[in-house]
N, C-alpha and C positions, 0 to 999 in steps of 0.2 A: 484405442485410437489416441487418447490423450498422451499416454506414455510414449507411443511411437512418434507422435508429433514433437514431443520434447526432445527425443533423441535426434530427430531430423534437424530441428532448429539449432540444437547444440552443435552438431557437426557442421552445419552450414555457416554458423556464426563463429565457430572456434577452430576451424581447420588450420593446421600448422604445416607450412610447406616443408617438404623433405623430412617429415616425421612419420614413423609407423604409428598409425592410429587404428583402433578397433571401434567400429561404430555400427549402429543399427540404422539403416536407411529406409525411410518409408516413401514409396512412390504413391503420393496421396491420390492422384487422379485415377490410378488403376488398382488402388488398394492392395498393392503387392509389397510385402515386407520381406527383407532378407538381411543377413549380416555377413560381413567379411572383413578380412584384414588386408590392407594394401597400403602402398606408399602414395600419399596424396601429392601428386604432381600434375596439376591441371594447367592447361594453357590459358593465358588471359583471353577474355572474350571481348571483342569490340562491339560497342553499342552505338545506336544512332541517336539516342535521346536520353534525357534525364527523367526521373520519376520511376514508375513501376516498369520493370523489364522482365523478360523471360530467360533467366539463366541463373545458375548457381555459381557464385564467384569463388575464386581462390583467395584465401585470406593471407595478407602479409603485413597487417598493421592493426593496432588496438587503440580504441578511444582512450585517451590518457587523462581527460578531465572529467569532472562530475557529470557534465552534460555537454554535448556538442551538436550544434545545428547543422544540418545538411541543406544546402541551398541549390536552387535551380541553376545558378551561375556564380561567378566569383565576386558576389556582392551581397551584403546583408539586406539590401533593398529588394532582392529577388525572392521568389516564392520559397516557402519552407517546404522541403521535401520530406524531412523526418527529423526527429531529435533522438540522438543515440546516447545511451548511458555509458559510464565508465566500464571498461572491459569488453565492450562490443567489438567484435572482429570485423574488419573490412578489407576489401581488395583495392589497393592504390594502383591506379592505371597511369603509369608514366611519371614524368618529372613534374615538379610543382609549376603552377601557372601564376603569373602576376595578375593581381586583381585589386580590389578595394583594400586600403590600409585599415586594419582594425587596431586602433590605438591601444586598447587594453592589452593586446598581445604584441604590439609593436611589429606587426607582420602584415605583408600584403600578398603572401604566397599561399596558394590554394592547391589542394589535390582533387583530382577527379577520382571518385571512389564508387565501387559497387558493393552491395551488402544485402543481407536478408534482415528485414525488420522483425520486431517481436511478434507480428501477426503471421510471419512466414512468407511475406512478399519479397520478391527480388527487386531491389531498388538501385537507383543510381543518382549521384549528384556531387556537389562540390563542398569541401570542408576545409577550413583554415588549417594550414600545416602544423602550427604548434599544438593543435588539439589531438594530434596522433602520435603514437609511439611506434615507429617502424621496426619491423623484424630485422635482425642482423644475422649474418652468417656466423654460426657458432662453431668454433674449433674446440674439440673436447679438451677440457682442462682438468686433469686428474685431481689436483688439489681442491679445485672448486667443487667438483663432483663429490668429493669426500665431505666437504663442508655442508652440502645440502642433502646428504644421503638420508637423513631422517624425515625430510619432507615427502609427502605423497607425490606420486608421479604427476598428478594433475596440477601441481604447483611448479614443477621443475622447468617446463618450457619457458614460462614467464621469467623465472629467476635467471635462467641462462641468457635470455635476451637483455636483461638488466646488467648482467655481469659483463657482457661483451662491451657495452657502452660505458659502464662504471665499474671498472675492475677492482677498485679499492673498497667498494661497499660490501658490508657483511650482513648476512641474513641468518637470523637465529629462529629455529622453530620453537614456538611456545606450545607445548603439548597440553591442551585443555582437557582435563579428565571429566568431560561432560558429553552426553549424547547429543548429537546435532539437533534432532527433532525436538528433544526436551528443551534445549536452549531456546530455539525459535518460539516454541509454545509459551515458554516462561516470559520471554521478552515481549510477547504479544498481549500480555495482561493489560487490562484497562488502565489507562493513565501512564503506562510505563514507556511507551514508544509512540511518539506523535509525529504527524506530518501536516504540512500546511494545507488548509482546506481548499486552496486553489489548485491543488494537484488533481490529476485525473481520478475519478471516483473509483476506478479499479484498484487504486493504491490505498484506499481507505477501508477501515474495518467496518463490517456490518454486524459485529458480534452483539448478541443480546443475551441477557441473563436467562430469560425464559425462551423456549423454543418458538421462534417466530413463524414456524410453518404450521403450528397447531391452531385450531379454532379457539376463539376467545382470547387471543394474545393481546396483552397490554404492555406498554413500555415501562421500563424500570429505570430508576435514577442512575443505575450503574451500567446502562447500555452504551454502546458506541454509536448506535444509529437508531432512528425512529422510522420504521417502515410506513407508519400511517401519515407522517408529515414529510417524508423524504428529507429529513434533516440529520446531518452528522453532528453528534454532540461535541461541543467545544470544551476542551479540557484545559486550555491555557489561553490567555488573552492574545488577541491578534488572529484568532481563527485557527488554532491548532487542534486537530482531531486525531483520533486513534488510527494508527497505520495498520494495514492489512498484514497478515502473516506472510503473504507472498513477497511484498516489498521489503519487509523486515529481513526475510531470508536472503534476499538479494544484497542488501546493505551489510549484512553480517558475514557474508561469504568472502573471506580474504582474497580468494582467487580472482574476484572481479576487479581488484584494485592493485594488481602487481604491475603497474606502469611507472614511468619515471616521475610522474606527478602524484598519483594517488598512493603510491607506496609510502609517502610521507605520513600517512595515517599511522604507520607502524614505527616511525622514527623514535628512538629513545630520547626522552625529553630532559636529560641532564645537561648541565652547562659545560661547554668545552671552550675555554678562552682561546685556543688555537684556531677555532673556526668562527665562533660567534663574536661579532664586533659591532661597534657603533654604526658603521656605514650600513650594515645589514639592517639594523633597526630603523635607521633613517629611511631606507628604501621602503620598509614595511609600513611606516606611518604616513607616507606621502599620500596626498589626496584626502587627508582627514584633518580635523581640527588640531590634532597632535603635531602636525608638521610645522606649524608656524607659532603656536603658543608656547609659552614657557611657564614653569611652575616653581614653587619654592620648596627646597628640601628641608630636612629636619634641623639643619643648622642655620637656616635663614638665607642660604645661597639660592640664586636664581639659576635654574638649569633647564635643559630641554626635556621633553618627554622621552626622547631616545636615551638620554643619559640616565633618566630615572629607571627605565627598564634594564639598563646595564647594571645599575646599582642593585636592583632586585635579583638579577641573575647571579651576581657575585655573592650576595648575602645568603641566598637560599639554594644555590646550586641548581637553578632552573634555567632551561633554555630560553633566552630572551626573545628569540623569534617566535617560539610557541606562545609566550605571554602576550605578545602583540597580536598574534593570530587569534588568540582567545578573546582579547578585548574587541577586536574588529568584528568577530562573530557575535559577541554578546551585546555590545552597547553602541556600536557605530552604525548610524543610519545611512541610507543610500546617498545622501548629499555630503557625507563625511562628518557631520556633526554628531554630538553625543545624544543618546536617548536620556530619558529622565533619570536613569540609574546613575549616570556619570556627569550630568550637567551641573549639579550643585544647586539647582534652582527648583527642584520638584516641590510642589506645594506641601507644606507640613514637614518637609525634610530638607529645608534650605541649608546649604553648607555641609551636606553629607554626600559621600561618593562611594560607588561600588562598581569598579571598572570591569569586574569579572562576573557580575550578576550573582554573586554567591548568596545563597539563601532564597533565590527567586524560584522556588519550586512551582510546578504547574498550578496555575490559579487564574482567576479573572483579573488579578491586579498584581502581577509579579514585581513591578517596580517598587511598590510599597513594601513588599516582603524583602526585597534586596536592600532598600534603604533602612528598613527597620533593623536588619542585621548589621548594617554599617554603623548605626547609631548605638547599638546595644553593647554591653560588655559582659564578661563572665567573671565569676568569683575566682575562677582558676586562671591566673595570668597566662599559663601556657596555651590557653584556648582563646585568648584575646586577639593575638596576631596584630597588635598595634591599634586595635579599636579603642575608642571610636574613630572612624575614618572621616575626619573632618577637614582633610586637605587631600588634593589629588595624589601627592607624593605618598602620604601614609596609606592611602587606598591601594596604590600600585604595589608598594612593597608588602603591605599587610596581606593583600590578596595573594601575592606570590607565596608568602609564608604559609597561608592557609592551604593553597593548592598542593604545595610540597608536602606538608604534614598529612593532609587528608587523602592525597591521591598518589603522587609520585613516590613518596617514601614507603608506601604500603604495596607497591607493585603495579599500580595503575599508571604506568609511566609512558604510555603512548596515547595519541588522540583516540585510537580505536578502543582501548581499554577504559578510557574515561567515559565513553558512551555505553559500551557493552560490558557490564560488570559480570565477567565470566570466570574470574579467579576468586577463590575463597578469601575473605578478609575477616579477621576476628571482629566480632560484634556485628558486622554488617552481613555476613553470610554471602549470599549470591543475589545478583540482579537488582538490589535495592540501592546500591551506592553508585549512582550514575550522575555525572556532572550535568548532563543535559538529557532532555527527552526527545529532542529533534533527531530523527534517525539519519538525516542527511548532514548533520553538523560536522562529523569527522571528515567526510568527503569535502565539504566546503573549506574547512580549516586546512586541509592538506594542501590545497592550491595556494592559500595565503602563506603557509609555512614554507613551501618550496621557493616562493618568490624571493625570500630573504637570502637564500643560498645562491642565487644567481644574480644578485645585484652587482652593479659596477664596482670593481675593486676586489671582489671575492675570487677565491681560487675557482677555476673551472670545476664543475661538479665531478668530472671524471678524476680529479686530483684530490677530492675530499674523502676522508675516511669517515663514513657514516655507518651506523649500526641500526638495523631494523629488526624488530621482534614481531614475528608473524604467527598468529594463532593457527593451530591445527586441532580440529575437533574429532571426537570419536564418531564413527559411523556416518561420515559426511557423504553426500551424494557423489556418485562417481564423477559427474561433471559439475562444473560451476553452476550456480543458480541464476536463472534468467530473471530479469524484472518482469512483472506481470504485463501482459499486453494492455495497452491503454484503450480498453474496450468501452469504457464509460459507465454510466449509472446502471445499477442492477435492479432498480425497482420496477416490478411489473404488477403492482397491486392496484385494485380498485378500492376506494373507500366507501362507495355506495353503488348500488345496482337496483333498478326498479323498473316496473312495467306500469305504465299509466293506467289507473283504474283498478289495479289488481294488487294482491299481497303475495309476495314470494313465500314459499314453504321449502326449507325453513327460513327464518329471518336471515337477512344478509350478514355474512361474516367474510372478511377478506380471504380467509383460508378455507372456506367452504365453496366448492366448485360446482356443485349440482343443486339445482332448484326446480321446483314444480309449480305450475299454476294450471287451473282448469277453467276453460271458457265454454260458452254455449256454442251451439252449432251455427248461430247467427253471426258469431264473431269471426270475421275473415282476416283480421290483421291486429297486431298489437304494436305499441310504441315503446321501445326499450331505451332507457337513459342510464348513464353511469357517470361517476366522478373518479378520475384517476389520481393516485397518490403523488405521482411525479409528473411534472410538466414536460419531462424529457421522454416519456413513454408515448406510444401511439396505441389507439384502441380501434378495433374493427368490430362490426356486427351490431352497431347501435342504430337507432332510428326505427322506421316502420318496417315490420317484418310480416310478410304474407303467411297465412296459415292454411294448411290442408286439414281435412277431417282426420282425426286420430292424433298421434303423437308427433309433435314438431320439435326437433332439437335445435335450439338457437344458440349458436356459439358466439361468445363475446371474447375476443382474443386481445390480450394486452402484451405488447412487445416492448421490453425494456430497451434502453439505449444500447446496452451491450448485446442485444439480439435474443435474449432468453424470453420465451413466450409462456404466458400463463393464460389458460382458457377456462372461462366460466361458461357453464351450459344451463340454459333455462329450458326445461322440458315442458312444452305447452300442449296440453291435451284439449283438442277441440272436439266436443261431444258430437255424436251422430244420433240425432233424435229418432232416426228411422231404423236403427239397427236392433237386432234381437237383444233383449236384456242379457247382461253378462252374468248376473247373479240375482238370487232372490233372498229376501231377509224380512224379518218382522220389525226391524228398525225403520225409522223414517229417513228416506233418502231425499234430501232437499238441495238441489243444485250441486254444489261441491261439498256438501256436508252429509254425514250420517249422524242423526240425532237420536237421543233417547237411550244412550248407553248408560248403564247404572254405575254409580260411584263404587270404586274398588272391585269392579268386575274383572275377572281374569281374562287373559287372551284366549285361553281354551274355551271358556264359556261363551265368549263373544263369537268365536269362529264356529261354534256349534250351531249358531243361528244363521250362518251364511251358507248358502247353497250355490256354488258356482255352476253356471250352465256349461254344457259340453264345449270343450275347447278353451276353457278359461281356468286360471288359478288365481288365488288371492294371497297377498302377503301384507304383514303389518310392520311398520317402522316407527321409530320415535321421531320427535321433532327435528333431530339433527340428521335424520336419514339412516340411522343405525337400525338393523333388524331387532325386533323385540322377541324376548324369550317367551315360550308358551305359558310359563307360570307367572309372567309379569302382570302388572295391573294396568288396565286401560286408563289413558289420560287424555284430556282435551289437547288437541294439537297432533295426536298420533296420525300417521298417514296410512291410509288403506289403499293399496295399489292392486290393480287388475292387470293381469298379463295374459297374452294369448299363448297358444301351444308352442310358438317359437321362442317364448320367453320375452317377448317385446311388451313394454308397458303400453296399454291402450286406454287406461283411465286411472284416476286416483281421486280419493275423497279424504276430507279432514274429519276426524272424530270429534264429536261434542258430547261430553259426559255430564249427565244431570247432577247438579249440586256442586260441580267443580267451579272454583272461583272464576275461571276464564271460560266456562262453558255456558 
C-alpha cells in the first residue's frame, strides 16, 4: 500500500501536460490498482472554494523557491492552506490576480492553484506568482536534446522547461559513481546532516545506537533522539538536530530543484567578469550592515563591502555573488546585522572576523571555533590564507582564498557539492568534507545567489550564459523523492504504568506490552495510571476499570501525534472462590503466590508435583514473560499460568523460591 501511495502521489504532484508518462495509479477508496500508458491531457476543473477539494489537478507549474505558502486569499494575512516545498507540482488556474504587495518579491500578483499535498489531499489556494515556475510549450530542439542526452529521462522535462525560457544556459550531467541508497544512508550518519529543531518532527531523525524497540533500552550519547524524554539531541548551537533520511533524500535529489531559482544550487562558482559586477554585489548586500558601512583595505584605502567582494573574486577566481550569498547564510542575522563571528566584538576575540564561519564545525559554541580559526596561524604559509583575520577586508579575501583552495579548486564548485560531499577528494574521501551540516543551506543560498543575477542593470537572465553542473547518481528512484509528510511527533511510549495497590508482572518497561496481575474475587475494579513520554501523544484506557470474574484484558493505547498507536495490555485475573480447583499441588498456594519451591529445582521436577484438573493446562514463564525450558531452574518471580481447554488464561501465580534472595 505504501509503494502504491507513493506512485499515486508522484503522478498527481508531477504530471506533465502533453507528455507520455507511465504511472501506477492507486484508487485508494476502492483499493483497485492498475497501470497504463497514456497522454496526460486533463481539462481544468473549476472549484467553489479554497482548502481541501475533491479533484486531481492537471499540473502546469512547479514551486521554484525553497518553500512557498499557499493562502486562502491574495494576502499573507489570510489563513495558511499549505506550505509547499521546491519541486512541488501545481495546477495554475487562469491569469494572475492582483492582491497584496509582498515587498521581498516586489510583486502583488497571485495565482489561484490546485494541488495534492504530501498527505495526498487535493487542495486549492493562492500563491504569489514569483514563487512558481510555469511550464512552457517546448518545441523540439535537436541540438539541445543532444546536449542533455546523458541525463535520465526523469530530469529532461525540467531541463526542457528551463531551456525554453533561458536558451543560453548550459546543463552538464555530473555522473556520480555512487549508489543512491548508499549515499543517503551515509549522509544520514549522526552529526553529518542537521535540521533546525523547529521543523516538523517527521523531518528529524529518531536514530538510536541501540535498538529502541527492545526491552531494557537505554539512551546512548551518540543517539539522535531520546524516546524516554521525547528530546531530539542538539548537535549544534541554536537547536540543530539530526535530519531524517527521508528529508535528506528529498534535499539530495537534484530533480526537486530544477527550476529557475533552485537550479542555482548547481551553478558553477568560478568568476566571470563579463557577468559578475559591482552592481550585482551591491544588490546582494542591501538590507544588511554591509550596505552602508565601509572598511579599510590592505593599503589603507576606504572601500565598500561590495568592492571588497569584487577584489576577492578577481584575486581567487571565485564568483562574488556566491561569496555574498555564503556570508548572508552564515553570519547575517534576521535584522541584517552580523553574528558574533563577524561583528569584531565577540568576548575574548575582539578584533577578529570570520565572515564565512570557517572552522565552525557542529558544536554548542560554533562562534568560538570560527574566531579561534580566524585568530590562529599555520607554520605553512600556504595554509594561512591571510590569517590572522584581524580586519574585515583580510577576513573577506582570506576566506575566499580558503574556500577556493579547499572546495572550488578540488571540484566542490557548486553550492550543492559543498553541502553534499559525493565526489572523491584526496585525503578527505567521501562525505566528510562538507562546508555546512544544514541540509537546507544550499536551497537557501540558491535564492540569494539568483537575486544577484536579476539586479537592476544586469543582463536579462535569458541573455546570460550560465553553466550548471547537475549530479546524477546510480540506481536513483524512478521518480523524484518527495519530502516526508509533516505528520508530527512519532513518540507513543509510556514511561510508567501502574495499578493502584498492585504490582505488575513483569516490572514495567516501555517496550514490554503485556502485563499480569491477580486480584481476589472481592475486587470488582482497579485504578490504572500511566505517564506518557511525549506531551503530544494521547492515552486511552486509564482510570477505573470494572472487572469480571476470570481474565480481564485492559488495553492502554498511546497514540502518537503522527497517528501510530502502541497498545499496552494488563491481563487482570479476578479469582472465583467458588469454582472447582484448577490444579492440585504439594506446594503452598497463598493468594497470588506459590511458595515452598526449593532452590535450584528444575522445571521438570516442579511440574511433576502439579496435577491439573480436567480441562486445564499449566505453563511456566520467566519474569519477562518468555516460556521456560523444561531443564531450566526455578527462580523467584517465575510466572505460573493456568489456561482452559480453549487456551485462554484463567489464572496465574508468582513463584517464590526458598533461599532465593528475593523469595
